[in-house]
Legacy VTK file of the C-alpha trace (Angstrom):
# vtk DataFile Version 3.0
C-alpha trace
ASCII
DATASET POLYDATA
POINTS 190 float
0.006 0.077 0.036
1.296 3.343 -0.959
1.030 6.226 1.636
-1.184 9.391 0.841
0.407 11.752 -1.657
-0.002 15.386 -1.588
-0.668 17.570 -4.655
2.237 19.334 -6.399
2.886 22.781 -5.083
4.055 25.067 -8.074
3.511 28.686 -9.018
5.494 31.779 -8.315
6.113 33.993 -5.110
6.261 37.810 -5.569
8.691 39.312 -2.821
8.903 42.799 -1.868
11.446 44.326 0.561
10.977 47.878 1.931
8.364 48.558 -0.776
11.283 49.168 -3.257
13.093 45.896 -3.901
10.978 43.399 -5.933
11.496 40.061 -7.263
9.508 37.000 -8.611
10.688 33.571 -7.941
9.376 30.449 -9.675
8.834 27.425 -7.304
10.553 24.118 -8.128
7.550 22.020 -7.738
7.348 19.127 -5.302
4.858 16.971 -3.408
3.197 19.368 -0.824
6.059 21.869 -1.204
7.900 23.918 -3.367
11.233 25.668 -3.179
13.025 28.734 -4.723
16.083 30.838 -3.812
16.754 34.477 -4.152
19.773 36.181 -3.025
19.669 39.937 -2.087
22.188 42.133 -0.320
20.531 44.363 2.434
22.068 47.143 4.156
22.092 46.942 8.176
18.929 48.129 9.519
15.249 46.852 9.931
13.615 45.674 6.633
9.929 45.048 5.959
9.152 42.045 3.790
6.101 40.747 2.024
5.679 37.610 -0.126
2.669 36.686 -2.030
2.261 32.972 -3.488
0.330 32.768 -6.749
-1.601 29.672 -6.001
-2.331 26.772 -8.587
-5.019 24.094 -9.275
-4.452 22.573 -5.932
-3.385 25.474 -3.569
-4.986 28.848 -2.973
-2.909 32.071 -3.102
-1.797 33.336 0.435
0.558 35.977 1.614
3.134 36.693 4.062
4.410 39.707 5.801
7.101 40.137 8.329
10.442 41.675 8.738
14.210 41.079 9.422
17.002 42.960 10.983
20.533 43.112 9.394
22.828 43.794 12.377
25.877 46.007 12.108
27.358 45.463 15.440
27.959 42.177 17.350
28.095 41.811 21.187
31.248 40.180 22.628
30.467 39.521 26.247
32.771 38.038 28.992
30.562 36.823 31.768
31.826 35.566 35.221
32.425 31.889 35.528
30.176 31.658 38.659
27.974 34.212 40.538
27.783 34.032 44.162
24.864 35.479 46.171
25.821 38.749 47.925
29.197 39.032 45.976
30.096 41.565 43.148
30.722 40.248 39.831
32.067 41.875 36.742
30.919 41.528 32.996
32.788 42.809 30.030
30.862 43.999 27.087
32.305 45.107 23.624
30.206 46.230 20.667
32.139 45.201 17.560
31.303 46.581 14.061
30.226 44.064 11.336
28.712 43.795 7.989
30.859 46.588 6.605
29.989 49.037 9.466
32.555 51.584 10.465
33.227 53.574 13.458
33.040 53.199 17.186
29.693 52.163 18.804
28.564 54.371 21.670
25.530 54.404 24.055
24.415 52.328 26.718
24.417 48.488 27.714
21.973 46.919 30.132
22.697 43.863 32.107
20.304 41.608 34.035
20.290 38.131 35.303
17.776 35.829 36.975
16.755 37.862 39.992
14.900 40.924 39.396
15.749 43.907 40.078
19.346 42.746 39.854
20.425 44.879 36.643
22.829 47.479 35.743
23.449 50.036 32.975
26.804 51.175 31.715
27.987 53.777 28.993
30.389 52.411 26.261
33.786 53.913 26.446
35.861 55.413 23.486
36.572 51.715 22.340
32.997 50.491 22.338
33.434 48.870 25.499
32.045 48.727 29.184
32.561 47.049 32.320
29.493 46.314 34.220
29.565 45.299 37.968
26.535 43.823 39.800
26.058 42.299 43.181
23.900 39.043 43.195
20.832 39.092 45.280
19.869 36.409 47.819
16.963 34.570 46.293
13.772 34.048 48.134
12.037 30.759 47.852
13.595 27.994 45.621
17.206 28.785 44.819
18.420 28.084 41.316
21.723 26.327 40.787
22.349 28.534 37.533
21.218 32.015 36.161
20.504 33.068 32.733
22.275 36.435 31.946
21.043 39.016 29.376
22.844 41.881 27.809
21.187 44.549 25.831
22.803 47.190 23.754
20.437 50.036 23.329
22.003 51.300 20.222
23.049 54.821 19.004
22.470 56.806 16.001
24.663 54.531 13.766
24.640 50.993 15.578
21.419 49.115 15.840
20.342 47.603 19.275
21.244 44.039 19.846
21.062 41.543 22.546
23.024 38.639 24.098
22.039 35.719 26.255
24.179 33.346 28.226
23.966 29.906 26.871
24.452 27.823 29.026
23.312 29.467 32.131
25.972 30.822 34.671
26.499 28.571 37.701
25.114 30.394 40.842
26.013 29.440 44.585
25.400 30.750 48.032
28.450 32.449 49.865
29.495 29.160 51.422
30.443 27.804 47.937
27.721 25.214 47.860
25.507 25.022 44.770
22.370 26.986 45.337
20.209 24.326 43.937
20.987 21.848 46.949
23.712 19.311 47.948
26.694 18.498 45.742
27.091 14.983 44.600
29.880 14.552 47.106
27.684 15.646 50.091
24.930 13.350 48.959
27.319 10.363 48.736
28.379 10.670 52.454
LINES 1 191
190 0 1 2 3 4 5 6 7 8 9 10 11 12 13 14 15 16 17 18 19 20 21 22 23 24 25 26 27 28 29 30 31 32 33 34 35 36 37 38 39 40 41 42 43 44 45 46 47 48 49 50 51 52 53 54 55 56 57 58 59 60 61 62 63 64 65 66 67 68 69 70 71 72 73 74 75 76 77 78 79 80 81 82 83 84 85 86 87 88 89 90 91 92 93 94 95 96 97 98 99 100 101 102 103 104 105 106 107 108 109 110 111 112 113 114 115 116 117 118 119 120 121 122 123 124 125 126 127 128 129 130 131 132 133 134 135 136 137 138 139 140 141 142 143 144 145 146 147 148 149 150 151 152 153 154 155 156 157 158 159 160 161 162 163 164 165 166 167 168 169 170 171 172 173 174 175 176 177 178 179 180 181 182 183 184 185 186 187 188 189
């Protein structure tokens, strides 16, 4: 027995970027799907996009609208290896020009981690860098064993806002050095 087959998807897709760049692609037909490739170079910034599928004898026309951001700066972040409740820790942030951007980024970065309102802001220096120091709060309730850290660059007149998230989360402990989430494996074994 042969499984169910899907009708062939064929036709064209009209693509418009920023109301000024227009292109039509013809789909390479396939069972239940069609593919096409169009390469376009976009300047850094936020771009609006729409696409309209022509439809065929099996599929009705439909459209899509959305957007994309082409960044012109990348965040380089040096987080701490561990965060200890009640102790200060330092994070180094640098905004580096990319995608042909030139100049030195300026403006503000905002840093936060798992416990609100633990956040700080810092102004980038003449090299596009900042050093941010926070003191980790003592948690209330269940204590995590790791914290997610977020860094947000707010942008300036030239460089676009951007974000960075620590993956994996940064280990978190109480001041006695034990993991905040409970016993260490060595403690549990004794």
